[in-house]
C-alpha beads as a LAMMPS data file, in Angstrom:
LAMMPS data file: protein, C-alpha beads

443 atoms
442 bonds

1 atom types
1 bond types

-500.0 500.0 xlo xhi
-500.0 500.0 ylo yhi
-500.0 500.0 zlo zhi

Masses

1 110.0

Atoms # bond

1 1 1 0.000 0.000 0.000
2 1 1 1.324 3.439 -0.949
3 1 1 2.184 5.863 1.882
4 1 1 -0.609 8.267 0.906
5 1 1 -3.197 5.463 0.896
6 1 1 -1.981 4.297 4.324
7 1 1 -2.283 7.831 5.665
8 1 1 -5.843 8.181 4.287
9 1 1 -6.857 4.818 5.730
10 1 1 -5.419 5.781 9.107
11 1 1 -7.226 9.123 8.981
12 1 1 -10.571 7.472 8.074
13 1 1 -10.194 4.931 10.846
14 1 1 -9.388 7.668 13.326
15 1 1 -12.466 9.664 12.294
16 1 1 -14.779 6.661 12.587
17 1 1 -13.269 5.725 15.941
18 1 1 -13.698 9.298 17.125
19 1 1 -17.346 9.345 16.035
20 1 1 -18.126 6.109 17.887
21 1 1 -16.317 7.403 20.932
22 1 1 -18.351 10.614 20.765
23 1 1 -21.612 8.684 20.601
24 1 1 -20.529 6.489 23.506
25 1 1 -19.521 9.544 25.512
26 1 1 -22.877 11.200 24.838
27 1 1 -24.682 8.059 26.022
28 1 1 -22.545 7.993 29.152
29 1 1 -23.337 11.651 29.817
30 1 1 -27.076 10.936 29.892
31 1 1 -28.658 10.141 33.244
32 1 1 -30.636 6.876 33.026
33 1 1 -34.184 6.794 34.356
34 1 1 -36.122 3.550 34.051
35 1 1 -39.911 3.515 34.186
36 1 1 -42.396 0.655 34.299
37 1 1 -45.469 1.277 32.146
38 1 1 -48.461 -1.001 31.706
39 1 1 -50.549 -1.977 28.722
40 1 1 -49.301 0.198 25.870
41 1 1 -48.637 -1.081 22.323
42 1 1 -45.074 -2.320 21.889
43 1 1 -45.197 -1.411 18.215
44 1 1 -47.383 0.720 15.952
45 1 1 -50.614 -1.070 15.082
46 1 1 -53.432 -0.206 12.681
47 1 1 -57.108 -0.881 13.366
48 1 1 -58.406 -3.011 10.499
49 1 1 -61.823 -1.305 10.533
50 1 1 -61.070 2.360 11.184
51 1 1 -57.517 2.552 9.890
52 1 1 -56.524 4.431 13.048
53 1 1 -52.911 3.894 14.070
54 1 1 -52.103 3.218 17.718
55 1 1 -48.506 4.378 18.251
56 1 1 -46.039 2.091 19.964
57 1 1 -44.427 2.991 23.273
58 1 1 -41.216 3.977 21.515
59 1 1 -42.859 7.201 20.367
60 1 1 -43.289 8.278 23.980
61 1 1 -39.631 7.604 24.711
62 1 1 -38.527 9.536 21.614
63 1 1 -40.700 12.535 22.481
64 1 1 -39.374 12.615 26.031
65 1 1 -35.721 12.450 25.032
66 1 1 -36.232 15.141 22.404
67 1 1 -37.541 17.420 25.172
68 1 1 -35.014 16.215 27.772
69 1 1 -31.768 15.348 25.946
70 1 1 -29.820 14.891 29.166
71 1 1 -31.919 11.931 30.333
72 1 1 -31.959 8.405 28.935
73 1 1 -35.534 7.246 29.522
74 1 1 -35.685 3.472 29.630
75 1 1 -39.282 2.257 29.343
76 1 1 -40.199 -1.233 30.479
77 1 1 -43.635 -1.903 28.975
78 1 1 -45.602 -4.895 30.251
79 1 1 -49.166 -6.144 29.576
80 1 1 -51.850 -6.052 32.228
81 1 1 -52.085 -9.825 32.358
82 1 1 -53.853 -11.794 35.060
83 1 1 -52.947 -13.752 38.166
84 1 1 -49.343 -14.860 38.488
85 1 1 -48.493 -13.406 35.075
86 1 1 -50.191 -10.056 35.679
87 1 1 -48.780 -6.606 36.302
88 1 1 -49.130 -6.824 40.104
89 1 1 -46.543 -9.574 40.754
90 1 1 -44.238 -8.037 38.132
91 1 1 -44.446 -4.670 39.910
92 1 1 -43.744 -6.322 43.255
93 1 1 -40.715 -8.144 41.885
94 1 1 -39.328 -4.965 40.333
95 1 1 -39.793 -2.981 43.551
96 1 1 -38.046 -5.736 45.499
97 1 1 -35.197 -5.789 42.984
98 1 1 -34.864 -1.992 42.664
99 1 1 -35.332 -2.391 38.924
100 1 1 -36.944 0.959 38.103
101 1 1 -37.190 4.524 39.341
102 1 1 -40.723 5.322 38.165
103 1 1 -43.781 3.101 38.119
104 1 1 -47.232 3.285 36.656
105 1 1 -48.745 1.745 39.745
106 1 1 -52.459 0.968 40.217
107 1 1 -51.638 -0.304 43.717
108 1 1 -49.655 2.787 44.716
109 1 1 -51.505 3.273 48.021
110 1 1 -50.359 -0.119 49.301
111 1 1 -46.740 0.511 48.290
112 1 1 -46.863 3.956 49.919
113 1 1 -48.014 2.407 53.202
114 1 1 -44.968 0.134 53.077
115 1 1 -42.595 3.065 52.674
116 1 1 -41.602 1.958 49.162
117 1 1 -42.433 5.293 47.485
118 1 1 -41.093 8.839 47.592
119 1 1 -43.312 11.526 49.100
120 1 1 -43.476 13.847 46.095
121 1 1 -44.696 16.764 48.211
122 1 1 -41.125 17.091 49.493
123 1 1 -39.795 17.297 45.932
124 1 1 -42.423 19.923 45.108
125 1 1 -41.384 22.022 48.093
126 1 1 -37.762 21.944 46.923
127 1 1 -38.627 22.676 43.264
128 1 1 -38.900 26.428 42.703
129 1 1 -39.967 25.860 39.081
130 1 1 -42.830 23.517 39.910
131 1 1 -46.238 24.448 38.478
132 1 1 -49.378 22.582 39.517
133 1 1 -50.924 21.433 36.223
134 1 1 -53.308 18.989 37.901
135 1 1 -55.563 21.333 39.886
136 1 1 -57.398 20.001 42.961
137 1 1 -56.131 16.494 42.227
138 1 1 -52.837 17.197 43.977
139 1 1 -54.828 17.703 47.160
140 1 1 -57.409 14.944 46.796
141 1 1 -54.754 12.369 45.861
142 1 1 -52.849 12.663 49.137
143 1 1 -52.717 9.384 51.020
144 1 1 -51.228 7.845 54.142
145 1 1 -47.557 6.930 54.291
146 1 1 -45.265 6.060 57.197
147 1 1 -43.390 9.369 56.903
148 1 1 -46.438 11.545 56.120
149 1 1 -50.105 10.731 56.837
150 1 1 -51.073 13.208 54.098
151 1 1 -48.311 12.601 51.591
152 1 1 -48.424 12.908 47.811
153 1 1 -47.023 9.591 46.685
154 1 1 -48.050 9.741 43.035
155 1 1 -49.237 12.114 40.316
156 1 1 -51.749 10.904 37.702
157 1 1 -50.372 10.628 34.187
158 1 1 -53.628 9.667 32.435
159 1 1 -57.122 8.604 33.344
160 1 1 -60.570 7.457 32.429
161 1 1 -63.419 9.660 33.561
162 1 1 -67.093 9.842 34.464
163 1 1 -69.258 12.663 33.133
164 1 1 -73.022 13.196 33.003
165 1 1 -74.429 12.973 29.477
166 1 1 -77.640 14.627 28.368
167 1 1 -79.513 14.468 25.075
168 1 1 -80.101 18.053 23.910
169 1 1 -82.680 16.899 21.353
170 1 1 -84.920 15.314 23.982
171 1 1 -84.604 18.375 26.206
172 1 1 -85.662 20.509 23.246
173 1 1 -88.623 18.250 22.393
174 1 1 -89.990 18.622 25.912
175 1 1 -89.126 22.310 26.221
176 1 1 -86.938 21.627 29.262
177 1 1 -84.041 23.964 30.020
178 1 1 -80.656 22.384 29.186
179 1 1 -78.802 20.656 31.979
180 1 1 -76.362 23.021 33.659
181 1 1 -72.603 22.509 33.507
182 1 1 -72.533 21.610 37.232
183 1 1 -75.923 20.010 37.886
184 1 1 -77.239 19.395 41.376
185 1 1 -79.251 16.421 42.553
186 1 1 -82.365 18.593 42.724
187 1 1 -81.913 19.753 39.138
188 1 1 -81.418 16.215 37.872
189 1 1 -84.435 14.897 39.781
190 1 1 -86.692 17.697 38.564
191 1 1 -85.679 17.412 34.920
192 1 1 -85.592 13.611 34.844
193 1 1 -89.252 13.529 35.867
194 1 1 -90.208 16.096 33.211
195 1 1 -88.376 14.114 30.507
196 1 1 -90.043 10.783 31.283
197 1 1 -93.154 10.111 29.249
198 1 1 -94.307 10.380 25.652
199 1 1 -92.045 12.528 23.480
200 1 1 -94.215 15.436 22.215
201 1 1 -92.441 15.351 18.845
202 1 1 -91.844 11.673 18.077
203 1 1 -94.579 10.054 20.183
204 1 1 -92.050 7.583 21.590
205 1 1 -91.666 6.611 25.224
206 1 1 -88.680 8.396 26.738
207 1 1 -86.889 8.145 30.071
208 1 1 -85.350 10.885 32.146
209 1 1 -82.658 8.928 33.960
210 1 1 -80.274 6.007 33.538
211 1 1 -77.854 3.894 35.521
212 1 1 -75.562 0.978 34.768
213 1 1 -76.833 -1.600 37.226
214 1 1 -73.700 -3.730 37.187
215 1 1 -71.618 -0.700 38.154
216 1 1 -74.215 1.020 40.314
217 1 1 -71.730 1.423 43.148
218 1 1 -69.900 4.273 41.387
219 1 1 -73.051 6.249 40.663
220 1 1 -74.321 5.713 44.187
221 1 1 -71.086 6.950 45.722
222 1 1 -71.231 10.094 43.567
223 1 1 -74.797 10.720 44.705
224 1 1 -73.896 10.183 48.353
225 1 1 -70.777 12.338 48.123
226 1 1 -72.862 15.155 46.623
227 1 1 -75.017 14.943 49.773
228 1 1 -71.946 15.199 51.984
229 1 1 -71.394 11.528 52.780
230 1 1 -67.922 10.230 53.594
231 1 1 -67.144 6.535 53.286
232 1 1 -64.539 6.649 56.095
233 1 1 -60.829 7.177 56.352
234 1 1 -57.364 5.744 56.779
235 1 1 -56.015 6.654 60.203
236 1 1 -52.557 7.802 61.241
237 1 1 -51.699 4.159 61.941
238 1 1 -52.731 3.114 58.413
239 1 1 -55.895 1.334 59.572
240 1 1 -59.056 1.825 57.565
241 1 1 -62.560 2.576 58.788
242 1 1 -65.597 2.345 56.497
243 1 1 -69.080 3.463 57.441
244 1 1 -71.919 2.685 55.038
245 1 1 -74.814 2.501 57.478
246 1 1 -75.312 6.238 58.098
247 1 1 -78.272 8.628 57.697
248 1 1 -76.615 10.376 54.729
249 1 1 -75.987 7.137 52.841
250 1 1 -79.565 6.110 53.575
251 1 1 -80.863 9.379 52.147
252 1 1 -78.677 8.898 49.068
253 1 1 -79.881 5.352 48.482
254 1 1 -83.502 6.373 48.867
255 1 1 -82.895 9.086 46.242
256 1 1 -81.239 6.562 43.913
257 1 1 -84.057 4.033 44.257
258 1 1 -86.611 6.750 43.546
259 1 1 -84.753 7.931 40.447
260 1 1 -84.489 4.375 39.134
261 1 1 -88.238 4.607 38.398
262 1 1 -87.405 7.024 35.572
263 1 1 -84.937 4.640 33.912
264 1 1 -85.771 2.135 31.156
265 1 1 -86.347 -1.505 31.950
266 1 1 -83.130 -3.460 31.839
267 1 1 -81.007 -0.764 33.464
268 1 1 -80.398 -2.951 36.519
269 1 1 -78.838 -5.674 34.349
270 1 1 -76.867 -3.214 32.225
271 1 1 -73.110 -2.776 32.152
272 1 1 -73.013 -0.122 29.432
273 1 1 -74.840 2.782 27.822
274 1 1 -78.554 2.545 26.982
275 1 1 -79.716 1.107 23.694
276 1 1 -79.690 3.790 21.014
277 1 1 -77.007 5.909 22.661
278 1 1 -75.243 8.159 20.119
279 1 1 -77.924 7.546 17.503
280 1 1 -81.284 8.975 16.477
281 1 1 -82.923 6.123 18.404
282 1 1 -81.821 7.286 21.852
283 1 1 -84.707 7.703 24.312
284 1 1 -82.846 8.472 27.564
285 1 1 -82.375 12.139 28.446
286 1 1 -79.892 12.102 31.364
287 1 1 -77.178 9.455 31.477
288 1 1 -74.801 9.698 34.457
289 1 1 -71.411 7.985 34.651
290 1 1 -70.510 8.278 30.966
291 1 1 -67.036 6.814 30.409
292 1 1 -64.611 8.129 27.798
293 1 1 -64.565 4.842 25.905
294 1 1 -68.255 5.146 25.090
295 1 1 -68.437 8.589 23.538
296 1 1 -65.208 10.434 22.735
297 1 1 -64.067 8.635 19.594
298 1 1 -67.604 8.513 18.114
299 1 1 -68.011 12.262 18.647
300 1 1 -64.651 12.935 17.014
301 1 1 -65.560 10.704 14.069
302 1 1 -69.019 12.257 13.667
303 1 1 -68.988 15.950 14.668
304 1 1 -72.713 16.225 13.878
305 1 1 -73.413 14.243 17.056
306 1 1 -71.650 16.784 19.252
307 1 1 -74.581 19.197 19.309
308 1 1 -76.990 16.498 20.515
309 1 1 -74.946 14.472 22.982
310 1 1 -73.706 16.913 25.570
311 1 1 -71.644 16.475 28.740
312 1 1 -71.789 18.050 32.191
313 1 1 -69.486 17.667 35.166
314 1 1 -70.152 14.823 37.548
315 1 1 -71.961 15.620 40.787
316 1 1 -69.798 17.539 43.245
317 1 1 -69.849 17.457 47.013
318 1 1 -69.369 20.272 49.519
319 1 1 -65.605 19.869 49.022
320 1 1 -65.882 20.870 45.360
321 1 1 -64.988 17.478 43.862
322 1 1 -67.029 14.494 42.785
323 1 1 -67.116 11.386 40.649
324 1 1 -65.070 8.214 40.803
325 1 1 -61.351 8.573 40.128
326 1 1 -59.954 6.223 37.485
327 1 1 -56.444 7.595 37.243
328 1 1 -53.208 5.842 36.409
329 1 1 -50.858 6.756 39.297
330 1 1 -47.242 7.527 38.426
331 1 1 -44.960 7.034 41.435
332 1 1 -41.268 7.168 42.270
333 1 1 -39.567 4.313 44.090
334 1 1 -37.810 5.217 47.326
335 1 1 -34.843 3.173 46.078
336 1 1 -34.399 5.339 42.960
337 1 1 -30.804 6.535 42.735
338 1 1 -31.356 9.349 40.211
339 1 1 -34.211 11.153 41.930
340 1 1 -33.586 14.561 40.341
341 1 1 -33.716 13.174 36.811
342 1 1 -36.624 10.891 37.752
343 1 1 -38.555 13.898 39.068
344 1 1 -38.013 15.690 35.742
345 1 1 -39.255 12.590 33.925
346 1 1 -42.264 12.147 36.189
347 1 1 -43.412 15.740 35.677
348 1 1 -43.086 15.400 31.901
349 1 1 -44.787 12.003 31.699
350 1 1 -47.695 13.233 33.829
351 1 1 -48.081 16.762 32.560
352 1 1 -46.732 17.466 29.078
353 1 1 -48.948 17.820 26.037
354 1 1 -46.833 15.297 24.104
355 1 1 -47.261 12.651 26.792
356 1 1 -51.000 13.303 27.181
357 1 1 -51.430 13.063 23.413
358 1 1 -49.619 9.746 23.348
359 1 1 -51.796 8.181 26.043
360 1 1 -54.928 9.132 24.129
361 1 1 -53.694 8.002 20.721
362 1 1 -52.373 4.681 22.035
363 1 1 -55.013 3.742 24.614
364 1 1 -57.812 6.310 24.499
365 1 1 -56.886 7.609 27.942
366 1 1 -57.785 11.183 28.911
367 1 1 -55.328 13.893 30.020
368 1 1 -54.949 14.659 33.687
369 1 1 -53.139 17.974 33.317
370 1 1 -54.085 21.417 32.045
371 1 1 -52.171 20.607 28.853
372 1 1 -55.178 18.606 27.692
373 1 1 -56.540 21.273 25.347
374 1 1 -53.140 21.674 23.673
375 1 1 -52.692 17.912 23.436
376 1 1 -56.160 17.128 22.080
377 1 1 -57.681 20.088 20.195
378 1 1 -60.184 17.695 18.624
379 1 1 -61.742 17.223 22.086
380 1 1 -61.254 20.834 23.162
381 1 1 -63.468 21.833 20.229
382 1 1 -66.465 19.860 21.581
383 1 1 -69.283 22.134 22.837
384 1 1 -68.373 20.777 26.286
385 1 1 -64.680 20.163 25.647
386 1 1 -63.679 21.936 28.845
387 1 1 -65.875 19.556 30.844
388 1 1 -64.449 16.459 29.185
389 1 1 -60.844 17.585 29.594
390 1 1 -61.011 18.932 33.143
391 1 1 -63.465 16.590 34.914
392 1 1 -60.540 14.307 35.943
393 1 1 -58.992 17.129 37.971
394 1 1 -62.200 17.355 40.018
395 1 1 -62.723 13.648 40.677
396 1 1 -62.819 12.335 44.219
397 1 1 -59.780 10.773 45.780
398 1 1 -59.318 7.112 44.732
399 1 1 -61.047 4.660 47.036
400 1 1 -58.382 2.461 48.678
401 1 1 -60.865 -0.425 48.769
402 1 1 -61.998 -0.022 45.115
403 1 1 -60.832 -3.500 44.124
404 1 1 -61.607 -5.163 47.460
405 1 1 -64.594 -6.617 49.303
406 1 1 -66.191 -3.294 50.407
407 1 1 -66.898 -2.459 46.770
408 1 1 -68.572 -5.782 46.076
409 1 1 -70.472 -5.717 49.357
410 1 1 -71.976 -2.358 48.453
411 1 1 -72.613 -3.363 44.836
412 1 1 -74.545 -6.473 45.889
413 1 1 -76.563 -4.490 48.414
414 1 1 -77.390 -1.813 45.827
415 1 1 -78.639 -4.392 43.358
416 1 1 -80.969 -5.709 46.035
417 1 1 -82.299 -2.242 46.836
418 1 1 -82.771 -1.300 43.165
419 1 1 -84.514 -4.600 42.473
420 1 1 -86.803 -4.087 45.465
421 1 1 -85.729 -7.243 47.291
422 1 1 -84.116 -5.150 50.046
423 1 1 -85.192 -1.863 51.546
424 1 1 -82.521 0.850 51.423
425 1 1 -82.012 0.427 55.174
426 1 1 -81.612 -3.353 54.844
427 1 1 -79.178 -2.911 51.955
428 1 1 -76.898 -0.647 53.968
429 1 1 -77.027 -2.963 56.975
430 1 1 -75.979 -5.852 54.743
431 1 1 -73.144 -3.884 53.119
432 1 1 -71.887 -2.748 56.519
433 1 1 -71.880 -6.259 57.986
434 1 1 -69.921 -7.694 55.053
435 1 1 -67.502 -4.761 55.095
436 1 1 -66.943 -5.043 58.858
437 1 1 -66.086 -8.716 58.444
438 1 1 -63.521 -7.821 55.777
439 1 1 -62.029 -5.035 57.875
440 1 1 -61.624 -7.380 60.821
441 1 1 -59.492 -9.674 58.640
442 1 1 -57.209 -6.766 57.697
443 1 1 -56.156 -5.922 61.264

Bonds

1 1 1 2
2 1 2 3
3 1 3 4
4 1 4 5
5 1 5 6
6 1 6 7
7 1 7 8
8 1 8 9
9 1 9 10
10 1 10 11
11 1 11 12
12 1 12 13
13 1 13 14
14 1 14 15
15 1 15 16
16 1 16 17
17 1 17 18
18 1 18 19
19 1 19 20
20 1 20 21
21 1 21 22
22 1 22 23
23 1 23 24
24 1 24 25
25 1 25 26
26 1 26 27
27 1 27 28
28 1 28 29
29 1 29 30
30 1 30 31
31 1 31 32
32 1 32 33
33 1 33 34
34 1 34 35
35 1 35 36
36 1 36 37
37 1 37 38
38 1 38 39
39 1 39 40
40 1 40 41
41 1 41 42
42 1 42 43
43 1 43 44
44 1 44 45
45 1 45 46
46 1 46 47
47 1 47 48
48 1 48 49
49 1 49 50
50 1 50 51
51 1 51 52
52 1 52 53
53 1 53 54
54 1 54 55
55 1 55 56
56 1 56 57
57 1 57 58
58 1 58 59
59 1 59 60
60 1 60 61
61 1 61 62
62 1 62 63
63 1 63 64
64 1 64 65
65 1 65 66
66 1 66 67
67 1 67 68
68 1 68 69
69 1 69 70
70 1 70 71
71 1 71 72
72 1 72 73
73 1 73 74
74 1 74 75
75 1 75 76
76 1 76 77
77 1 77 78
78 1 78 79
79 1 79 80
80 1 80 81
81 1 81 82
82 1 82 83
83 1 83 84
84 1 84 85
85 1 85 86
86 1 86 87
87 1 87 88
88 1 88 89
89 1 89 90
90 1 90 91
91 1 91 92
92 1 92 93
93 1 93 94
94 1 94 95
95 1 95 96
96 1 96 97
97 1 97 98
98 1 98 99
99 1 99 100
100 1 100 101
101 1 101 102
102 1 102 103
103 1 103 104
104 1 104 105
105 1 105 106
106 1 106 107
107 1 107 108
108 1 108 109
109 1 109 110
110 1 110 111
111 1 111 112
112 1 112 113
113 1 113 114
114 1 114 115
115 1 115 116
116 1 116 117
117 1 117 118
118 1 118 119
119 1 119 120
120 1 120 121
121 1 121 122
122 1 122 123
123 1 123 124
124 1 124 125
125 1 125 126
126 1 126 127
127 1 127 128
128 1 128 129
129 1 129 130
130 1 130 131
131 1 131 132
132 1 132 133
133 1 133 134
134 1 134 135
135 1 135 136
136 1 136 137
137 1 137 138
138 1 138 139
139 1 139 140
140 1 140 141
141 1 141 142
142 1 142 143
143 1 143 144
144 1 144 145
145 1 145 146
146 1 146 147
147 1 147 148
148 1 148 149
149 1 149 150
150 1 150 151
151 1 151 152
152 1 152 153
153 1 153 154
154 1 154 155
155 1 155 156
156 1 156 157
157 1 157 158
158 1 158 159
159 1 159 160
160 1 160 161
161 1 161 162
162 1 162 163
163 1 163 164
164 1 164 165
165 1 165 166
166 1 166 167
167 1 167 168
168 1 168 169
169 1 169 170
170 1 170 171
171 1 171 172
172 1 172 173
173 1 173 174
174 1 174 175
175 1 175 176
176 1 176 177
177 1 177 178
178 1 178 179
179 1 179 180
180 1 180 181
181 1 181 182
182 1 182 183
183 1 183 184
184 1 184 185
185 1 185 186
186 1 186 187
187 1 187 188
188 1 188 189
189 1 189 190
190 1 190 191
191 1 191 192
192 1 192 193
193 1 193 194
194 1 194 195
195 1 195 196
196 1 196 197
197 1 197 198
198 1 198 199
199 1 199 200
200 1 200 201
201 1 201 202
202 1 202 203
203 1 203 204
204 1 204 205
205 1 205 206
206 1 206 207
207 1 207 208
208 1 208 209
209 1 209 210
210 1 210 211
211 1 211 212
212 1 212 213
213 1 213 214
214 1 214 215
215 1 215 216
216 1 216 217
217 1 217 218
218 1 218 219
219 1 219 220
220 1 220 221
221 1 221 222
222 1 222 223
223 1 223 224
224 1 224 225
225 1 225 226
226 1 226 227
227 1 227 228
228 1 228 229
229 1 229 230
230 1 230 231
231 1 231 232
232 1 232 233
233 1 233 234
234 1 234 235
235 1 235 236
236 1 236 237
237 1 237 238
238 1 238 239
239 1 239 240
240 1 240 241
241 1 241 242
242 1 242 243
243 1 243 244
244 1 244 245
245 1 245 246
246 1 246 247
247 1 247 248
248 1 248 249
249 1 249 250
250 1 250 251
251 1 251 252
252 1 252 253
253 1 253 254
254 1 254 255
255 1 255 256
256 1 256 257
257 1 257 258
258 1 258 259
259 1 259 260
260 1 260 261
261 1 261 262
262 1 262 263
263 1 263 264
264 1 264 265
265 1 265 266
266 1 266 267
267 1 267 268
268 1 268 269
269 1 269 270
270 1 270 271
271 1 271 272
272 1 272 273
273 1 273 274
274 1 274 275
275 1 275 276
276 1 276 277
277 1 277 278
278 1 278 279
279 1 279 280
280 1 280 281
281 1 281 282
282 1 282 283
283 1 283 284
284 1 284 285
285 1 285 286
286 1 286 287
287 1 287 288
288 1 288 289
289 1 289 290
290 1 290 291
291 1 291 292
292 1 292 293
293 1 293 294
294 1 294 295
295 1 295 296
296 1 296 297
297 1 297 298
298 1 298 299
299 1 299 300
300 1 300 301
301 1 301 302
302 1 302 303
303 1 303 304
304 1 304 305
305 1 305 306
306 1 306 307
307 1 307 308
308 1 308 309
309 1 309 310
310 1 310 311
311 1 311 312
312 1 312 313
313 1 313 314
314 1 314 315
315 1 315 316
316 1 316 317
317 1 317 318
318 1 318 319
319 1 319 320
320 1 320 321
321 1 321 322
322 1 322 323
323 1 323 324
324 1 324 325
325 1 325 326
326 1 326 327
327 1 327 328
328 1 328 329
329 1 329 330
330 1 330 331
331 1 331 332
332 1 332 333
333 1 333 334
334 1 334 335
335 1 335 336
336 1 336 337
337 1 337 338
338 1 338 339
339 1 339 340
340 1 340 341
341 1 341 342
342 1 342 343
343 1 343 344
344 1 344 345
345 1 345 346
346 1 346 347
347 1 347 348
348 1 348 349
349 1 349 350
350 1 350 351
351 1 351 352
352 1 352 353
353 1 353 354
354 1 354 355
355 1 355 356
356 1 356 357
357 1 357 358
358 1 358 359
359 1 359 360
360 1 360 361
361 1 361 362
362 1 362 363
363 1 363 364
364 1 364 365
365 1 365 366
366 1 366 367
367 1 367 368
368 1 368 369
369 1 369 370
370 1 370 371
371 1 371 372
372 1 372 373
373 1 373 374
374 1 374 375
375 1 375 376
376 1 376 377
377 1 377 378
378 1 378 379
379 1 379 380
380 1 380 381
381 1 381 382
382 1 382 383
383 1 383 384
384 1 384 385
385 1 385 386
386 1 386 387
387 1 387 388
388 1 388 389
389 1 389 390
390 1 390 391
391 1 391 392
392 1 392 393
393 1 393 394
394 1 394 395
395 1 395 396
396 1 396 397
397 1 397 398
398 1 398 399
399 1 399 400
400 1 400 401
401 1 401 402
402 1 402 403
403 1 403 404
404 1 404 405
405 1 405 406
406 1 406 407
407 1 407 408
408 1 408 409
409 1 409 410
410 1 410 411
411 1 411 412
412 1 412 413
413 1 413 414
414 1 414 415
415 1 415 416
416 1 416 417
417 1 417 418
418 1 418 419
419 1 419 420
420 1 420 421
421 1 421 422
422 1 422 423
423 1 423 424
424 1 424 425
425 1 425 426
426 1 426 427
427 1 427 428
428 1 428 429
429 1 429 430
430 1 430 431
431 1 431 432
432 1 432 433
433 1 433 434
434 1 434 435
435 1 435 436
436 1 436 437
437 1 437 438
438 1 438 439
439 1 439 440
440 1 440 441
441 1 441 442
442 1 442 443
């Protein structure tokens, strides 16, 4: 080989080596933050019917690193699964093995009680740049932990929601004033009765009220909370008390049973929206507990429906919040070594418009932060877009027993009361007895 050729080869090799070294150095300069996420697409997928593309989890990682080039976000994405192969045992194993800094964690309250999570309120106090993008939720989501009985151990990164739907066409047919943005129990009761009967325009039988019988517990709790009821509490020692058999819960159940008379037959056995919902065949005027999966995509796909199928906030209690919380909690492990970088990642994953957009496009989940309108202008443009995008910030605190026996005890009792096989008083006595038995086993 000629001397000039050798020199050029040496120079090329040196350049390539330098480039690889530069890339390696850049990777080493990044602070790694690992995060466990649950149930997102691993890869892009296209719906065979609609042609809609659900973006893979890699898009979220790319968007984060573009906004935060100093952090190497390492996403571990697992399916929900069931039993021994589900997310719960995987989360437990990862916490035990210190395998991640951040966790999407449906069971965050239990891990907080064990001291496995960071109290984020301390990070907020030390962060002069922190801006609360989640409204009242950062107060309602405080839970018990061994180092703080009112600690903030997670921030919601996305959510489902519950809103009250109302059919503007039926209201117009009957000449009833539209449902207000923040309806009260009295307003709903008054208008539901007026909207039950024979439609003056179509001659069809219509109904003023609706409930999903198989999930009646959530609607009942919203009703009771609006009356000022409180299910109980978790004490300073972490022990839970639950009180169903109270005068306020009795009043709420009596109201619910009365309103069930204005619902169509079959509501008690229902686990979804009424027949005809989002079509010209709908005959139910007020439909509480509307979930995002039932109405958002259809309203986006058919804007003509937006003027008829309207949304109002869920019932609110004296504390200014109301409606079941269906958030995805995002928490930081106490064992996390890179807490500063993890805190930056947590705030972005829970609050940025890019992250909120990803959750909706991949899983249909609703934003939890005030960036919702920027993230999803197609929802912000709904006549009630502000309701749909901000209801999650006003939801009640998550119920720590939501997946445990107290829920099922109350659900069974409600079904008996709504079917007429139990009086409201008997139903609450039954729910209390079953709940007390469960509580005794937890001590």
